[in-house]
DSSP file (Angstrom, degrees, kcal/mol; ACC not computed):
  #  RESIDUE AA STRUCTURE BP1 BP2  ACC     N-H-->O    O-->H-N    N-H-->O    O-->H-N    TCO  KAPPA ALPHA  PHI   PSI    X-CA   Y-CA   Z-CA
    1    1 A M              0   0    0      0, 0.0     2,-0.6     0, 0.0     0, 0.0   0.000 360.0 360.0 360.0 135.9    8.5   11.8    9.5
    2    2 A N        -     0   0    0      2,-0.0    54,-3.4     0, 0.0     2,-0.4  -0.816 360.0-159.9 -93.2 116.9    9.0   11.5    5.8
    3    3 A W  E     -A   55   0A   0     -2,-0.6     2,-0.3    52,-0.3    26,-0.0  -0.782   7.3-169.6 -99.7 140.6    6.7    8.9    4.2
    4    4 A V  E     -A   54   0A   0     50,-3.0    50,-2.2    -2,-0.4     2,-0.4  -0.930  27.0-107.8-128.9 153.3    7.3    7.3    0.8
    5    5 A I  E     +A   53   0A   0     -2,-0.3    48,-0.2    48,-0.2     3,-0.1  -0.652  34.1 169.3 -80.8 128.6    5.2    5.1   -1.5
    6    6 A V  E     +     0   0A   0     46,-3.0     2,-0.3    -2,-0.4    47,-0.2   0.503  67.6  12.3-113.0 -10.7    6.4    1.5   -1.6
    7    7 A H  E     -A   52   0A   0     45,-1.1    45,-3.1     2,-0.0     2,-0.4  -0.966  56.7-150.4-163.4 146.3    3.4    0.0   -3.5
    8    8 A R  E     -A   51   0A   0     -2,-0.3     2,-0.3    43,-0.2    43,-0.2  -0.986  19.6-166.8-121.2 135.3    0.3    1.1   -5.5
    9    9 A S  E     -A   50   0A   0     41,-3.2    41,-2.4    -2,-0.4     2,-1.3  -0.860  31.3-122.0-119.8 153.4   -2.8   -1.1   -5.5
   10   10 A N  S    S+     0   0    0     -2,-0.3    33,-0.2    39,-0.2     2,-0.2  -0.407  94.6   5.0 -87.1  57.9   -5.9   -1.0   -7.7
   11   11 A G  S  > S-     0   0    0     -2,-1.3     4,-1.1    37,-0.1    39,-0.2  -0.585  79.9 -98.7 141.2 158.0   -8.1   -0.6   -4.6
   12   12 A V  H  > S+     0   0    0     25,-0.2     4,-2.8    -2,-0.2     5,-0.2   0.820 107.9  67.2 -73.6 -33.3   -8.0    0.0   -0.9
   13   13 A T  H  > S+     0   0    0      1,-0.2     4,-2.1     2,-0.2    -1,-0.2   0.935 103.7  42.9 -58.3 -50.8   -8.6   -3.6    0.1
   14   14 A E  H  > S+     0   0    0      1,-0.2     4,-2.5     2,-0.2    -1,-0.2   0.926 114.7  51.3 -60.9 -44.4   -5.3   -4.9   -1.2
   15   15 A A  H  X S+     0   0    0     -4,-1.1     4,-2.3     1,-0.2    -1,-0.2   0.887 109.3  50.3 -61.5 -39.4   -3.4   -1.9    0.2
   16   16 A E  H  X S+     0   0    0     -4,-2.8     4,-2.4     2,-0.2    -1,-0.2   0.892 109.8  50.6 -66.4 -39.7   -5.0   -2.4    3.7
   17   17 A I  H  X S+     0   0    0     -4,-2.1     4,-2.0    -5,-0.2    -2,-0.2   0.930 112.7  45.9 -62.6 -45.1   -4.0   -6.0    3.7
   18   18 A L  H  X S+     0   0    0     -4,-2.5     4,-2.6     2,-0.2    -2,-0.2   0.871 109.9  55.0 -66.5 -36.3   -0.4   -5.1    2.8
   19   19 A K  H  X S+     0   0    0     -4,-2.3     4,-2.5    -5,-0.2    -1,-0.2   0.939 108.9  47.6 -58.9 -47.7   -0.4   -2.4    5.4
   20   20 A N  H  X S+     0   0    0     -4,-2.4     4,-1.7     1,-0.2    -2,-0.2   0.874 110.4  52.7 -63.2 -36.9   -1.4   -4.9    8.1
   21   21 A M  H  X S+     0   0    0     -4,-2.0     4,-0.8     2,-0.2    -2,-0.2   0.946 110.3  46.7 -63.3 -48.0    1.3   -7.3    6.9
   22   22 A L  H ><>S+     0   0    0     -4,-2.6     5,-2.3     1,-0.2     3,-1.0   0.905 110.5  53.2 -61.6 -40.5    4.0   -4.6    7.2
   23   23 A E  H ><5S+     0   0    0     -4,-2.5     3,-1.7     1,-0.3    -1,-0.2   0.848 101.2  60.0 -63.5 -32.4    2.7   -3.6   10.6
   24   24 A S  H 3<5S+     0   0    0     -4,-1.7    -1,-0.3     1,-0.3    -2,-0.2   0.742 104.4  51.1 -67.0 -20.6    3.0   -7.2   11.7
   25   25 A F  T <<5S-     0   0    0     -3,-1.0    -1,-0.3    -4,-0.8    -2,-0.2   0.323 127.7-102.6 -93.2   5.1    6.7   -7.0   10.9
   26   26 A G  T < 5S+     0   0    0     -3,-1.7    -3,-0.2     1,-0.3    -2,-0.1   0.631  79.9 132.6  86.2  14.4    7.0   -3.8   13.0
   27   27 A I      < -     0   0    0     -5,-2.3    -1,-0.3    -6,-0.1    -2,-0.2  -0.882  56.4-128.9-102.0 119.9    7.0   -1.3   10.1
   28   28 A P        +     0   0    0      0, 0.0     2,-0.3     0, 0.0    30,-0.1  -0.407  36.9 178.8 -62.8 141.0    4.6    1.6   10.4
   29   29 A A        -     0   0    0     25,-0.2     2,-0.3    -2,-0.1    25,-0.2  -0.986  18.2-165.2-147.0 154.7    2.4    2.0    7.3
   30   30 A R  E     -B   53   0A   0     23,-2.3    23,-2.9    -2,-0.3     2,-0.5  -0.952  14.1-140.0-135.5 154.4   -0.4    4.1    5.9
   31   31 A V  E     -B   52   0A   0     -2,-0.3     2,-0.5    21,-0.2    21,-0.2  -0.978  15.6-168.9-115.9 130.9   -2.8    3.8    3.0
   32   32 A S  E     +B   51   0A   0     19,-2.6    19,-3.3    -2,-0.5     2,-0.3  -0.980  18.8 154.0-119.9 125.9   -3.6    6.9    1.0
   33   33 A A  E     -B   50   0A   0     -2,-0.5    17,-0.2    17,-0.2     2,-0.1  -0.996  45.6-101.2-149.8 151.0   -6.5    6.7   -1.5
   34   34 A E    >>  -     0   0    0     15,-0.7     4,-1.2    -2,-0.3     3,-0.8  -0.428  35.5-119.9 -67.8 147.3   -8.9    9.1   -3.2
   35   35 A A  H 3> S+     0   0    0      1,-0.2     4,-2.3     2,-0.2     5,-0.2   0.842 110.5  63.5 -58.0 -35.2  -12.4    9.1   -1.6
   36   36 A V  H 3> S+     0   0    0      1,-0.2     4,-2.9     2,-0.2     5,-0.4   0.861 100.2  52.5 -62.0 -34.8  -13.9    8.0   -4.9
   37   37 A G  H <> S+     0   0    0     -3,-0.8     4,-1.9     1,-0.2     5,-0.3   0.877 110.2  47.7 -67.8 -37.4  -12.0    4.7   -4.7
   38   38 A R  H  < S+     0   0    0     -4,-1.2    -2,-0.2     2,-0.2    -1,-0.2   0.880 116.8  43.5 -69.4 -37.5  -13.3    4.0   -1.2
   39   39 A V  H  < S+     0   0    0     -4,-2.3    -2,-0.2     1,-0.1    -3,-0.2   0.948 124.6  31.8 -73.8 -49.5  -16.8    4.8   -2.2
   40   40 A L  H  < S-     0   0    0     -4,-2.9    -3,-0.2    -5,-0.2    -2,-0.2   0.760  92.0-141.9 -82.2 -25.3  -17.0    3.0   -5.5
   41   41 A G     <  +     0   0    0     -4,-1.9     2,-0.3    -5,-0.4    -3,-0.1   0.787  67.6  85.7  68.6  27.3  -14.6    0.2   -4.6
   42   42 A M  S    S-     0   0    0     -6,-0.3     2,-0.5    -5,-0.3    -1,-0.2  -0.951  72.9-118.1-150.9 169.7  -13.0    0.2   -8.0
   43   43 A T        +     0   0    0     -2,-0.3     2,-0.4   -33,-0.2     5,-0.2  -0.960  26.6 174.6-117.1 128.3  -10.4    1.8  -10.2
   44   44 A V  B >  S-C   47   0B   0      3,-1.7     3,-2.4    -2,-0.5     5,-0.1  -0.970  73.9 -24.2-134.8 118.1  -11.2    3.7  -13.3
   45   45 A D  T 3  S-     0   0    0     -2,-0.4     3,-0.1     1,-0.3    -1,-0.1   0.864 129.6 -45.4  49.2  42.7   -8.4    5.6  -15.3
   46   46 A G  T >  S+     0   0    0      1,-0.3     3,-1.3     2,-0.0     2,-0.3   0.216 108.6 125.9  89.1 -16.2   -6.3    5.8  -12.1
   47   47 A M  B <  S+C   44   0B   0     -3,-2.4    -3,-1.7     1,-0.2    -1,-0.3  -0.617  72.7  28.2 -74.7 133.6   -9.2    6.9   -9.8
   48   48 A G  T 3  S+     0   0    0      1,-0.3    -1,-0.2    -2,-0.3     2,-0.2   0.396  81.5 145.1  97.0  -2.6   -9.3    4.6   -6.9
   49   49 A V    <   -     0   0    0     -3,-1.3   -15,-0.7   -39,-0.2     2,-0.4  -0.514  37.1-150.0 -68.4 134.4   -5.7    3.7   -6.8
   50   50 A A  E     -AB   9  33A   0    -41,-2.4   -41,-3.2   -39,-0.2     2,-0.4  -0.894   3.1-149.4-109.1 137.0   -4.4    3.3   -3.3
   51   51 A S  E     -AB   8  32A   0    -19,-3.3   -19,-2.6    -2,-0.4     2,-0.6  -0.880   4.6-146.0-107.0 136.8   -0.8    4.0   -2.2
   52   52 A L  E     -AB   7  31A   0    -45,-3.1   -46,-3.0    -2,-0.4   -45,-1.1  -0.900  23.5-169.6-100.6 121.6    0.9    2.2    0.5
   53   53 A L  E     +AB   5  30A   0    -23,-2.9   -23,-2.3    -2,-0.6   -48,-0.2  -0.874  12.5 174.3-117.8 146.2    3.3    4.4    2.4
   54   54 A V  E     -A    4   0A   0    -50,-2.2   -50,-3.0    -2,-0.4   -25,-0.2  -0.926  47.5 -75.9-137.2 162.7    6.0    3.8    5.0
   55   55 A P  E >   -A    3   0A   0      0, 0.0     3,-2.4     0, 0.0     4,-0.5  -0.356  45.4-120.2 -58.7 141.2    8.7    6.0    6.7
   56   56 A A  G >  S+     0   0    0    -54,-3.4     3,-1.1     1,-0.3     4,-0.4   0.837 112.3  58.1 -54.0 -37.1   11.5    6.7    4.3
   57   57 A N  G 3  S+     0   0    0    -55,-0.3    -1,-0.3     1,-0.2     4,-0.1   0.560 111.4  42.3 -74.9  -5.4   14.1    5.0    6.6
   58   58 A R  G <> S+     0   0    0     -3,-2.4     4,-2.5     2,-0.1    -1,-0.2   0.310  85.1 100.7-115.8   4.5   12.1    1.7    6.5
   59   59 A A  H <> S+     0   0    0     -3,-1.1     4,-2.7    -4,-0.5     5,-0.2   0.903  80.9  48.6 -61.6 -45.6   11.3    1.7    2.7
   60   60 A A  H  > S+     0   0    0     -4,-0.4     4,-2.0     1,-0.2    -1,-0.2   0.916 113.5  47.7 -62.5 -42.7   14.0   -0.7    1.7
   61   61 A E  H  > S+     0   0    0      2,-0.2     4,-2.1     1,-0.2    -1,-0.2   0.915 112.5  49.6 -63.2 -43.4   13.0   -3.2    4.4
   62   62 A A  H  X S+     0   0    0     -4,-2.5     4,-2.7     1,-0.2    -2,-0.2   0.909 110.0  50.5 -63.3 -42.7    9.3   -2.8    3.5
   63   63 A Q  H  X S+     0   0    0     -4,-2.7     4,-2.4     1,-0.2    -1,-0.2   0.875 109.1  51.7 -64.6 -36.9   10.0   -3.5   -0.2
   64   64 A D  H  X S+     0   0    0     -4,-2.0     4,-1.9    -5,-0.2    -1,-0.2   0.918 111.2  47.5 -63.5 -43.3   12.0   -6.6    0.7
   65   65 A I  H  X S+     0   0    0     -4,-2.1     4,-2.5     2,-0.2     5,-0.2   0.925 112.7  48.6 -64.4 -45.1    9.1   -7.9    2.8
   66   66 A L  H  X S+     0   0    0     -4,-2.7     4,-2.0     1,-0.2    -1,-0.2   0.916 111.3  50.2 -61.5 -42.4    6.6   -7.2    0.0
   67   67 A A  H  < S+     0   0    0     -4,-2.4    -1,-0.2     1,-0.2    -2,-0.2   0.860 115.9  42.7 -63.9 -35.3    8.9   -8.9   -2.6
   68   68 A E  H  < S+     0   0    0     -4,-1.9    -2,-0.2    -5,-0.2    -1,-0.2   0.843 127.2  27.1 -79.9 -34.3    9.2  -12.0   -0.4
   69   69 A H  H  < S+     0   0    0     -4,-2.5     2,-0.4    -5,-0.2    -2,-0.2   0.448 112.6  59.1-113.3  -1.5    5.6  -12.3    0.8
   70   70 A F     <  -     0   0    0     -4,-2.0     2,-0.5    -5,-0.2    -1,-0.1  -0.991  46.7-178.6-138.2 131.8    3.4  -10.7   -1.9
   71   71 A T        -     0   0    0     -2,-0.4     2,-0.2    -3,-0.1    -4,-0.1  -0.986  26.2-134.6-125.8 120.0    2.9  -11.5   -5.6
   72   72 A A        -     0   0    0     -2,-0.5     2,-0.3     1,-0.1    -2,-0.0  -0.526  21.8-125.3 -72.7 135.7    0.5   -9.3   -7.5
   73   73 A E              0   0    0     -2,-0.2    -1,-0.1     1,-0.1     0, 0.0  -0.592 360.0 360.0 -80.5 143.8   -1.8  -11.2   -9.8
   74   74 A A              0   0    0     -2,-0.3    -1,-0.1     0, 0.0    -2,-0.0   0.459 360.0 360.0 -79.0 360.0   -1.9  -10.2  -13.4
């Protein structure tokens, strides 16, 4: 299965919440993050960024769900 990134978060917590949301809509999802972000719980110069991935054939649907149900705070 080909997985693609549909969202990047400044930390694992947000990515995990979004992963669970997509799964509640029936979309398989994964979170990929560097170990340092999980250990430190923060993002510094790109370290600690978490990526939310879904199967390529569900990416458009996942992006629509994220756009409808999630607004990133500035």
